[in-house]
Structures are given as C-alpha cells and as structure tokens.
VMD Tcl script that builds the backbone (N, CA, C; Angstrom):
set m [mol new atoms 414]
animate dup $m
set s [atomselect $m all]
$s set {name element resname resid chain x y z} {
  {N N MET 1 A -2.386 -17.210 11.608}
  {CA C MET 1 A -1.507 -16.960 10.477}
  {C C MET 1 A -0.205 -16.356 11.007}
  {N N GLU 2 A 0.859 -17.053 10.859}
  {CA C GLU 2 A 2.139 -16.562 11.351}
  {C C GLU 2 A 2.894 -15.835 10.253}
  {N N PHE 3 A 3.806 -14.977 10.690}
  {CA C PHE 3 A 4.673 -14.298 9.741}
  {C C PHE 3 A 5.753 -15.264 9.302}
  {N N SER 4 A 5.759 -15.608 8.032}
  {CA C SER 4 A 6.845 -16.435 7.499}
  {C C SER 4 A 7.008 -16.116 6.024}
  {N N CYS 5 A 8.060 -15.390 5.744}
  {CA C CYS 5 A 8.368 -15.016 4.376}
  {C C CYS 5 A 9.848 -14.704 4.325}
  {N N LYS 6 A 10.581 -15.422 3.500}
  {CA C LYS 6 A 12.032 -15.250 3.512}
  {C C LYS 6 A 12.502 -13.993 2.786}
  {N N GLU 7 A 11.625 -13.320 2.049}
  {CA C GLU 7 A 12.027 -12.100 1.339}
  {C C GLU 7 A 11.912 -10.837 2.193}
  {N N PHE 8 A 11.167 -10.899 3.288}
  {CA C PHE 8 A 10.919 -9.713 4.109}
  {C C PHE 8 A 11.201 -10.014 5.577}
  {N N LYS 9 A 11.524 -8.954 6.315}
  {CA C LYS 9 A 11.593 -9.059 7.778}
  {C C LYS 9 A 10.676 -7.996 8.357}
  {N N VAL 10 A 10.226 -8.220 9.562}
  {CA C VAL 10 A 9.319 -7.288 10.234}
  {C C VAL 10 A 10.122 -6.144 10.823}
  {N N GLY 11 A 9.644 -4.922 10.612}
  {CA C GLY 11 A 10.261 -3.740 11.176}
  {C C GLY 11 A 9.315 -3.060 12.143}
  {N N LYS 12 A 9.647 -1.855 12.497}
  {CA C LYS 12 A 8.840 -1.059 13.427}
  {C C LYS 12 A 8.624 0.323 12.817}
  {N N CYS 13 A 7.570 0.998 13.269}
  {CA C CYS 13 A 7.380 2.400 12.886}
  {C C CYS 13 A 6.769 3.152 14.060}
  {N N GLU 14 A 7.037 4.428 14.096}
  {CA C GLU 14 A 6.488 5.274 15.154}
  {C C GLU 14 A 4.969 5.290 15.034}
  {N N GLY 15 A 4.308 5.101 16.146}
  {CA C GLY 15 A 2.852 5.177 16.160}
  {C C GLY 15 A 2.134 3.869 15.874}
  {N N GLU 16 A 2.878 2.776 15.655}
  {CA C GLU 16 A 2.185 1.513 15.392}
  {C C GLU 16 A 1.418 1.079 16.638}
  {N N LYS 17 A 0.348 0.345 16.424}
  {CA C LYS 17 A -0.534 -0.078 17.503}
  {C C LYS 17 A -0.738 -1.591 17.437}
  {N N ILE 18 A -1.089 -2.178 18.573}
  {CA C ILE 18 A -1.507 -3.569 18.621}
  {C C ILE 18 A -3.026 -3.552 18.770}
  {N N VAL 19 A -3.719 -4.128 17.794}
  {CA C VAL 19 A -5.176 -4.183 17.794}
  {C C VAL 19 A -5.580 -5.645 17.654}
  {N N ASP 20 A -6.309 -6.141 18.617}
  {CA C ASP 20 A -6.730 -7.551 18.620}
  {C C ASP 20 A -5.550 -8.488 18.387}
  {N N GLY 21 A -4.405 -8.150 18.956}
  {CA C GLY 21 A -3.230 -9.005 18.871}
  {C C GLY 21 A -2.419 -8.876 17.594}
  {N N GLU 22 A -2.823 -7.988 16.703}
  {CA C GLU 22 A -2.112 -7.797 15.435}
  {C C GLU 22 A -1.510 -6.398 15.387}
  {N N THR 23 A -0.337 -6.284 14.768}
  {CA C THR 23 A 0.354 -5.003 14.657}
  {C C THR 23 A -0.223 -4.217 13.490}
  {N N LEU 24 A -0.531 -2.945 13.744}
  {CA C LEU 24 A -1.088 -2.073 12.712}
  {C C LEU 24 A -0.248 -0.816 12.626}
  {N N PRO 25 A 0.425 -0.509 11.541}
  {CA C PRO 25 A 0.552 -1.375 10.363}
  {C C PRO 25 A 1.653 -2.420 10.575}
  {N N LEU 26 A 1.601 -3.466 9.773}
  {CA C LEU 26 A 2.701 -4.418 9.721}
  {C C LEU 26 A 3.778 -3.784 8.847}
  {N N VAL 27 A 4.961 -3.594 9.400}
  {CA C VAL 27 A 6.069 -2.980 8.657}
  {C C VAL 27 A 6.940 -4.099 8.087}
  {N N LEU 28 A 7.122 -4.093 6.776}
  {CA C LEU 28 A 7.978 -5.078 6.120}
  {C C LEU 28 A 9.172 -4.375 5.502}
  {N N GLN 29 A 10.346 -4.916 5.755}
  {CA C GLN 29 A 11.604 -4.364 5.255}
  {C C GLN 29 A 12.348 -5.440 4.484}
  {N N PRO 30 A 13.367 -5.033 3.700}
  {CA C PRO 30 A 14.172 -6.046 3.019}
  {C C PRO 30 A 14.847 -6.956 4.045}
  {N N ARG 31 A 14.872 -8.242 3.779}
  {CA C ARG 31 A 15.525 -9.197 4.683}
  {C C ARG 31 A 17.016 -8.910 4.756}
  {N N GLU 32 A 17.615 -8.532 3.606}
  {CA C GLU 32 A 19.047 -8.239 3.538}
  {C C GLU 32 A 19.237 -6.841 2.957}
  {N N ALA 33 A 20.265 -6.128 3.414}
  {CA C ALA 33 A 20.517 -4.758 2.963}
  {C C ALA 33 A 20.699 -4.665 1.453}
  {N N ASN 34 A 21.277 -5.684 0.845}
  {CA C ASN 34 A 21.515 -5.644 -0.608}
  {C C ASN 34 A 20.286 -6.062 -1.410}
  {N N LYS 35 A 19.135 -6.238 -0.748}
  {CA C LYS 35 A 17.890 -6.625 -1.422}
  {C C LYS 35 A 16.837 -5.526 -1.332}
  {N N SER 36 A 17.288 -4.273 -1.258}
  {CA C SER 36 A 16.338 -3.165 -1.135}
  {C C SER 36 A 15.967 -2.558 -2.487}
  {N N ASP 37 A 16.528 -3.077 -3.571}
  {CA C ASP 37 A 16.242 -2.523 -4.896}
  {C C ASP 37 A 14.826 -2.893 -5.338}
  {N N LEU 38 A 14.305 -2.162 -6.304}
  {CA C LEU 38 A 12.942 -2.371 -6.788}
  {C C LEU 38 A 12.756 -3.774 -7.349}
  {N N GLU 39 A 13.721 -4.272 -8.097}
  {CA C GLU 39 A 13.601 -5.603 -8.692}
  {C C GLU 39 A 13.440 -6.683 -7.617}
  {N N SER 40 A 14.212 -6.603 -6.530}
  {CA C SER 40 A 14.092 -7.571 -5.435}
  {C C SER 40 A 12.720 -7.473 -4.772}
  {N N LEU 41 A 12.230 -6.247 -4.595}
  {CA C LEU 41 A 10.910 -6.057 -4.000}
  {C C LEU 41 A 9.836 -6.690 -4.881}
  {N N LEU 42 A 9.878 -6.410 -6.181}
  {CA C LEU 42 A 8.878 -6.959 -7.097}
  {C C LEU 42 A 8.935 -8.484 -7.141}
  {N N LEU 43 A 10.133 -9.047 -7.140}
  {CA C LEU 43 A 10.273 -10.507 -7.114}
  {C C LEU 43 A 9.687 -11.092 -5.830}
  {N N GLY 44 A 9.981 -10.447 -4.700}
  {CA C GLY 44 A 9.451 -10.900 -3.420}
  {C C GLY 44 A 7.936 -10.845 -3.370}
  {N N LEU 45 A 7.358 -9.761 -3.902}
  {CA C LEU 45 A 5.903 -9.634 -3.919}
  {C C LEU 45 A 5.276 -10.657 -4.859}
  {N N ASN 46 A 5.885 -10.856 -6.021}
  {CA C ASN 46 A 5.365 -11.849 -6.970}
  {C C ASN 46 A 5.382 -13.254 -6.380}
  {N N LYS 47 A 6.463 -13.613 -5.703}
  {CA C LYS 47 A 6.593 -14.946 -5.109}
  {C C LYS 47 A 5.628 -15.145 -3.944}
  {N N ASN 48 A 5.247 -14.070 -3.301}
  {CA C ASN 48 A 4.465 -14.153 -2.064}
  {C C ASN 48 A 3.158 -13.362 -2.140}
  {N N LYS 49 A 2.571 -13.279 -3.321}
  {CA C LYS 49 A 1.378 -12.450 -3.538}
  {C C LYS 49 A 0.231 -12.827 -2.596}
  {N N GLN 50 A -0.096 -14.106 -2.530}
  {CA C GLN 50 A -1.199 -14.533 -1.671}
  {C C GLN 50 A -0.873 -14.248 -0.210}
  {N N TRP 51 A 0.344 -14.544 0.221}
  {CA C TRP 51 A 0.754 -14.276 1.589}
  {C C TRP 51 A 0.641 -12.785 1.909}
  {N N PHE 52 A 1.102 -11.931 0.983}
  {CA C PHE 52 A 1.065 -10.489 1.202}
  {C C PHE 52 A -0.381 -10.012 1.351}
  {N N GLU 53 A -1.271 -10.493 0.492}
  {CA C GLU 53 A -2.679 -10.107 0.592}
  {C C GLU 53 A -3.280 -10.589 1.910}
  {N N GLU 54 A -2.871 -11.766 2.385}
  {CA C GLU 54 A -3.319 -12.247 3.689}
  {C C GLU 54 A -2.824 -11.324 4.810}
  {N N MET 55 A -1.607 -10.804 4.679}
  {CA C MET 55 A -1.071 -9.876 5.684}
  {C C MET 55 A -1.855 -8.561 5.680}
  {N N ILE 56 A -2.281 -8.108 4.502}
  {CA C ILE 56 A -3.105 -6.897 4.432}
  {C C ILE 56 A -4.408 -7.119 5.189}
  {N N ILE 57 A -5.041 -8.244 4.958}
  {CA C ILE 57 A -6.308 -8.550 5.627}
  {C C ILE 57 A -6.091 -8.726 7.130}
  {N N LYS 58 A -5.081 -9.470 7.495}
  {CA C LYS 58 A -4.808 -9.765 8.909}
  {C C LYS 58 A -4.445 -8.512 9.698}
  {N N ASN 59 A -3.621 -7.643 9.133}
  {CA C ASN 59 A -3.103 -6.484 9.849}
  {C C ASN 59 A -3.763 -5.171 9.454}
  {N N SER 60 A -4.674 -5.191 8.505}
  {CA C SER 60 A -5.397 -4.013 8.011}
  {C C SER 60 A -4.527 -3.058 7.214}
  {N N ALA 61 A -3.227 -3.088 7.419}
  {CA C ALA 61 A -2.322 -2.218 6.665}
  {C C ALA 61 A -0.921 -2.814 6.679}
  {N N VAL 62 A -0.236 -2.686 5.560}
  {CA C VAL 62 A 1.157 -3.116 5.448}
  {C C VAL 62 A 1.961 -1.934 4.943}
  {N N LEU 63 A 3.053 -1.642 5.625}
  {CA C LEU 63 A 3.944 -0.558 5.243}
  {C C LEU 63 A 5.247 -1.173 4.735}
  {N N LEU 64 A 5.564 -0.931 3.474}
  {CA C LEU 64 A 6.834 -1.378 2.903}
  {C C LEU 64 A 7.846 -0.269 3.138}
  {N N ARG 65 A 8.881 -0.562 3.908}
  {CA C ARG 65 A 9.847 0.470 4.289}
  {C C ARG 65 A 11.263 0.006 3.967}
  {N N GLY 66 A 12.085 0.949 3.465}
  {CA C GLY 66 A 13.484 0.643 3.222}
  {C C GLY 66 A 13.777 0.124 1.824}
  {N N PHE 67 A 12.808 0.230 0.936}
  {CA C PHE 67 A 13.011 -0.205 -0.445}
  {C C PHE 67 A 13.259 1.006 -1.332}
  {N N ASP 68 A 13.985 0.810 -2.407}
  {CA C ASP 68 A 14.308 1.893 -3.335}
  {C C ASP 68 A 13.160 2.129 -4.312}
  {N N VAL 69 A 12.123 2.771 -3.817}
  {CA C VAL 69 A 10.960 3.144 -4.625}
  {C C VAL 69 A 10.961 4.662 -4.647}
  {N N ASN 70 A 11.401 5.226 -5.778}
  {CA C ASN 70 A 11.681 6.658 -5.804}
  {C C ASN 70 A 10.815 7.478 -6.742}
  {N N LYS 71 A 10.029 6.821 -7.567}
  {CA C LYS 71 A 9.233 7.593 -8.525}
  {C C LYS 71 A 7.921 6.877 -8.799}
  {N N ALA 72 A 6.999 7.598 -9.419}
  {CA C ALA 72 A 5.660 7.066 -9.689}
  {C C ALA 72 A 5.712 5.786 -10.510}
  {N N GLU 73 A 6.627 5.685 -11.456}
  {CA C GLU 73 A 6.734 4.486 -12.283}
  {C C GLU 73 A 7.082 3.265 -11.429}
  {N N ASP 74 A 7.973 3.444 -10.447}
  {CA C ASP 74 A 8.337 2.357 -9.530}
  {C C ASP 74 A 7.115 1.920 -8.724}
  {N N PHE 75 A 6.396 2.900 -8.179}
  {CA C PHE 75 A 5.224 2.605 -7.366}
  {C C PHE 75 A 4.158 1.897 -8.199}
  {N N ASN 76 A 3.973 2.340 -9.431}
  {CA C ASN 76 A 3.006 1.701 -10.315}
  {C C ASN 76 A 3.370 0.237 -10.561}
  {N N ASP 77 A 4.656 -0.048 -10.710}
  {CA C ASP 77 A 5.090 -1.441 -10.899}
  {C C ASP 77 A 4.676 -2.302 -9.701}
  {N N ILE 78 A 4.760 -1.748 -8.496}
  {CA C ILE 78 A 4.341 -2.476 -7.292}
  {C C ILE 78 A 2.839 -2.739 -7.339}
  {N N VAL 79 A 2.063 -1.702 -7.642}
  {CA C VAL 79 A 0.605 -1.833 -7.698}
  {C C VAL 79 A 0.217 -2.878 -8.745}
  {N N GLU 80 A 0.828 -2.822 -9.924}
  {CA C GLU 80 A 0.481 -3.752 -10.997}
  {C C GLU 80 A 0.872 -5.198 -10.678}
  {N N THR 81 A 1.816 -5.389 -9.768}
  {CA C THR 81 A 2.229 -6.739 -9.365}
  {C C THR 81 A 1.035 -7.553 -8.868}
  {N N PHE 82 A 0.087 -6.904 -8.223}
  {CA C PHE 82 A -1.044 -7.613 -7.624}
  {C C PHE 82 A -2.177 -7.893 -8.599}
  {N N GLY 83 A -2.178 -7.234 -9.748}
  {CA C GLY 83 A -3.222 -7.475 -10.733}
  {C C GLY 83 A -4.583 -6.962 -10.312}
  {N N TRP 84 A -4.598 -6.018 -9.366}
  {CA C TRP 84 A -5.871 -5.461 -8.931}
  {C C TRP 84 A -6.442 -4.583 -10.034}
  {N N GLU 85 A -7.751 -4.530 -10.081}
  {CA C GLU 85 A -8.437 -3.717 -11.078}
  {C C GLU 85 A -8.171 -2.234 -10.821}
  {N N ASP 86 A -7.979 -1.487 -11.886}
  {CA C ASP 86 A -7.763 -0.041 -11.782}
  {C C ASP 86 A -9.122 0.640 -11.706}
  {N N ILE 87 A -9.507 1.048 -10.502}
  {CA C ILE 87 A -10.796 1.705 -10.316}
  {C C ILE 87 A -10.533 3.193 -10.112}
  {N N ARG 88 A -11.062 3.980 -10.992}
  {CA C ARG 88 A -10.823 5.423 -10.975}
  {C C ARG 88 A -11.558 6.107 -9.840}
  {N N TYR 89 A -10.922 7.100 -9.278}
  {CA C TYR 89 A -11.517 7.904 -8.216}
  {C C TYR 89 A -12.672 8.719 -8.772}
  {N N VAL 90 A -13.774 8.724 -8.027}
  {CA C VAL 90 A -14.927 9.543 -8.372}
  {C C VAL 90 A -15.268 10.327 -7.120}
  {N N GLY 91 A -15.090 11.611 -7.158}
  {CA C GLY 91 A -15.382 12.404 -5.972}
  {C C GLY 91 A -14.949 13.841 -6.130}
  {N N PRO 92 A -15.148 14.630 -5.084}
  {CA C PRO 92 A -14.918 16.071 -5.171}
  {C C PRO 92 A -13.469 16.523 -4.994}
  {N N ALA 93 A -12.595 15.690 -4.447}
  {CA C ALA 93 A -11.217 16.135 -4.181}
  {C C ALA 93 A -10.448 16.290 -5.491}
  {N N PRO 94 A -9.745 17.407 -5.647}
  {CA C PRO 94 A -8.943 17.583 -6.861}
  {C C PRO 94 A -7.721 16.663 -6.829}
  {N N ARG 95 A -7.599 15.814 -7.844}
  {CA C ARG 95 A -6.488 14.867 -7.940}
  {C C ARG 95 A -5.908 14.917 -9.342}
  {N N THR 96 A -4.625 14.646 -9.436}
  {CA C THR 96 A -3.924 14.699 -10.716}
  {C C THR 96 A -3.406 13.318 -11.072}
  {N N HIS 97 A -3.606 12.926 -12.317}
  {CA C HIS 97 A -3.083 11.656 -12.800}
  {C C HIS 97 A -1.580 11.813 -13.017}
  {N N ILE 98 A -0.785 10.931 -12.397}
  {CA C ILE 98 A 0.669 10.997 -12.494}
  {C C ILE 98 A 1.195 10.004 -13.535}
  {N N TYR 99 A 0.823 8.716 -13.356}
  {CA C TYR 99 A 1.331 7.678 -14.252}
  {C C TYR 99 A 0.492 6.423 -14.072}
  {N N LYS 100 A -0.074 5.920 -15.128}
  {CA C LYS 100 A -0.897 4.705 -15.126}
  {C C LYS 100 A -1.862 4.674 -13.947}
  {N N MET 101 A -1.580 3.866 -12.911}
  {CA C MET 101 A -2.505 3.720 -11.773}
  {C C MET 101 A -2.131 4.624 -10.592}
  {N N VAL 102 A -1.303 5.625 -10.814}
  {CA C VAL 102 A -0.824 6.510 -9.743}
  {C C VAL 102 A -1.445 7.899 -9.904}
  {N N TRP 103 A -2.088 8.347 -8.830}
  {CA C TRP 103 A -2.739 9.657 -8.770}
  {C C TRP 103 A -2.295 10.365 -7.495}
  {N N THR 104 A -2.393 11.671 -7.479}
  {CA C THR 104 A -2.151 12.393 -6.228}
  {C C THR 104 A -3.319 12.103 -5.284}
  {N N ALA 105 A -3.103 12.300 -3.983}
  {CA C ALA 105 A -4.146 12.014 -2.997}
  {C C ALA 105 A -5.170 13.146 -2.922}
  {N N ASN 106 A -4.724 14.362 -2.818}
  {CA C ASN 106 A -5.634 15.501 -2.716}
  {C C ASN 106 A -4.820 16.765 -2.929}
  {N N GLU 107 A -5.245 17.575 -3.847}
  {CA C GLU 107 A -4.535 18.821 -4.128}
  {C C GLU 107 A -5.346 20.040 -3.710}
  {N N GLY 108 A -6.295 19.821 -2.816}
  {CA C GLY 108 A -7.081 20.940 -2.321}
  {C C GLY 108 A -6.207 21.882 -1.506}
  {N N PRO 109 A -6.638 23.125 -1.362}
  {CA C PRO 109 A -5.840 24.088 -0.585}
  {C C PRO 109 A -5.733 23.663 0.871}
  {N N LEU 110 A -4.596 23.964 1.482}
  {CA C LEU 110 A -4.361 23.610 2.876}
  {C C LEU 110 A -5.361 24.272 3.817}
  {N N SER 111 A -5.975 25.352 3.379}
  {CA C SER 111 A -6.941 26.052 4.219}
  {C C SER 111 A -8.265 25.297 4.317}
  {N N GLU 112 A -8.489 24.320 3.436}
  {CA C GLU 112 A -9.743 23.561 3.436}
  {C C GLU 112 A -9.632 22.362 4.367}
  {N N PHE 113 A -10.611 22.212 5.252}
  {CA C PHE 113 A -10.636 21.103 6.189}
  {C C PHE 113 A -11.070 19.830 5.465}
  {N N ILE 114 A -10.399 18.712 5.725}
  {CA C ILE 114 A -10.804 17.425 5.160}
  {C C ILE 114 A -11.555 16.686 6.255}
  {N N TYR 115 A -12.846 16.504 6.036}
  {CA C TYR 115 A -13.683 15.842 7.023}
  {C C TYR 115 A -13.395 14.354 7.063}
  {N N CYS 116 A -13.692 13.733 8.204}
  {CA C CYS 116 A -13.528 12.299 8.358}
  {C C CYS 116 A -14.323 11.600 7.259}
  {N N HIS 117 A -13.686 10.655 6.588}
  {CA C HIS 117 A -14.327 9.972 5.468}
  {C C HIS 117 A -13.681 8.610 5.251}
  {N N HIS 118 A -14.290 7.828 4.427}
  {CA C HIS 118 A -13.752 6.524 4.032}
  {C C HIS 118 A -13.427 6.640 2.554}
  {N N GLU 119 A -12.236 6.247 2.154}
  {CA C GLU 119 A -11.782 6.441 0.773}
  {C C GLU 119 A -12.709 5.829 -0.279}
  {N N LEU 120 A -13.434 4.782 0.075}
  {CA C LEU 120 A -14.251 4.108 -0.932}
  {C C LEU 120 A -15.744 4.172 -0.642}
  {N N GLU 121 A -16.173 5.126 0.158}
  {CA C GLU 121 A -17.578 5.150 0.558}
  {C C GLU 121 A -18.546 5.354 -0.595}
  {N N ILE 122 A -18.116 5.978 -1.690}
  {CA C ILE 122 A -19.033 6.231 -2.791}
  {C C ILE 122 A -18.901 5.209 -3.918}
  {N N ILE 123 A -18.060 4.216 -3.731}
  {CA C ILE 123 A -17.873 3.210 -4.772}
  {C C ILE 123 A -18.439 1.888 -4.260}
  {N N VAL 124 A -19.754 1.747 -4.273}
  {CA C VAL 124 A -20.430 0.595 -3.697}
  {C C VAL 124 A -20.014 -0.699 -4.375}
  {N N PHE 125 A -19.893 -0.683 -5.703}
  {CA C PHE 125 A -19.580 -1.937 -6.417}
  {C C PHE 125 A -18.204 -2.464 -6.083}
  {N N PHE 126 A -17.327 -1.639 -5.520}
  {CA C PHE 126 A -15.967 -2.064 -5.219}
  {C C PHE 126 A -15.924 -3.069 -4.071}
  {N N LEU 127 A -16.957 -3.127 -3.265}
  {CA C LEU 127 A -16.951 -3.977 -2.078}
  {C C LEU 127 A -16.803 -5.456 -2.397}
  {N N LYS 128 A -17.089 -5.868 -3.635}
  {CA C LYS 128 A -16.925 -7.282 -3.975}
  {C C LYS 128 A -15.459 -7.646 -4.196}
  {N N TYR 129 A -14.578 -6.663 -4.255}
  {CA C TYR 129 A -13.154 -6.891 -4.448}
  {C C TYR 129 A -12.419 -6.712 -3.120}
  {N N LEU 130 A -11.184 -7.179 -3.079}
  {CA C LEU 130 A -10.346 -6.913 -1.920}
  {C C LEU 130 A -10.149 -5.397 -1.848}
  {N N CYS 131 A -10.583 -4.803 -0.769}
  {CA C CYS 131 A -10.484 -3.345 -0.632}
  {C C CYS 131 A -9.064 -2.961 -0.288}
  {N N SER 132 A -8.322 -2.533 -1.283}
  {CA C SER 132 A -6.921 -2.183 -1.091}
  {C C SER 132 A -6.636 -0.815 -1.663}
  {N N ILE 133 A -6.042 -0.001 -0.858}
  {CA C ILE 133 A -5.580 1.300 -1.293}
  {C C ILE 133 A -4.087 1.320 -1.049}
  {N N MET 134 A -3.330 1.666 -2.073}
  {CA C MET 134 A -1.880 1.742 -1.906}
  {C C MET 134 A -1.468 3.196 -1.996}
  {N N MET 135 A -0.633 3.634 -1.065}
  {CA C MET 135 A -0.168 5.013 -1.042}
  {C C MET 135 A 1.335 5.036 -0.960}
  {N N MET 136 A 1.921 6.033 -1.622}
  {CA C MET 136 A 3.377 6.225 -1.585}
  {C C MET 136 A 3.654 7.600 -0.992}
  {N N CYS 137 A 4.516 7.646 -0.030}
  {CA C CYS 137 A 4.905 8.911 0.573}
  {C C CYS 137 A 6.362 9.172 0.219}
  {N N ASN 138 A 6.643 10.362 -0.229}
  {CA C ASN 138 A 8.041 10.699 -0.513}
  {C C ASN 138 A 8.358 12.075 -0.027}
}
mol reanalyze $m
mol bondsrecalc $m
mol representation Tube
mol addrep $m
C-alpha cells in the first residue's frame, strides 16, 4: 500500500520509528499552506476515508499535524467524519465529558502512577470494530 493522497503530504515528528518497514506514527500535514483550515481537513478526510483507515491499520497510528483544530467541537467534527460508533469509556480513571464524543484522557492526580495498560482491554465487544482511538493534544 503506497502513500497516495492529494490532500495530504507526509511530515516528520520527533521520536517516530520505522517498524516492519512502516513509519510509526505516519504524520500527515496539509498539502498546501492555505489548506490547513478545518473545512479543508474535513473535506480531505471525507474524500479519502477508506484510504485514511488503511493508513491507520498499516502504520498503527496517524498524526494529523499543522491543521487548525483548536477546540473540542473541531476535534469532534473530525471524529464524526469516520462514522465510528461512540463507545463510552468504562473504567476507573476520572474523565470529564467535554463535547459529544470528546472526553478528557485522565484527570487523576499527578502523584498517582498510571500502570501499563491497553485503552480497550475491558471492552471485549469492541474488538469486532476497527480499534481506533483518537486523541487531541493542545
């Protein structure tokens, strides 16, 4: 599967690795500087939904960098573009609902150690779906 998508170009990030010949994470940036707005990103994802999901599977992670995604509502629009089912978190970590499908990751005190874990280990029924977790860092 080769990289071919006219809406995105491949970028780089600190700490990326090559695993079995694939870059982890695959960094995607706007092809043109004037296409970094949210509307261009959503159009690009809509036009290339299957390709994007193939890139997630192929590279295990995709990092969208350089787009104007500034608030939870913007991030939710990206998540909803894929039509993935909204599966609620069930577990001990304190999380806050922000907007529609957007939640905080963990609001536990910094003094508490977070043990090695898998985000979906307690949601057995989820395995029949494409296992995708989307995170926004700001």
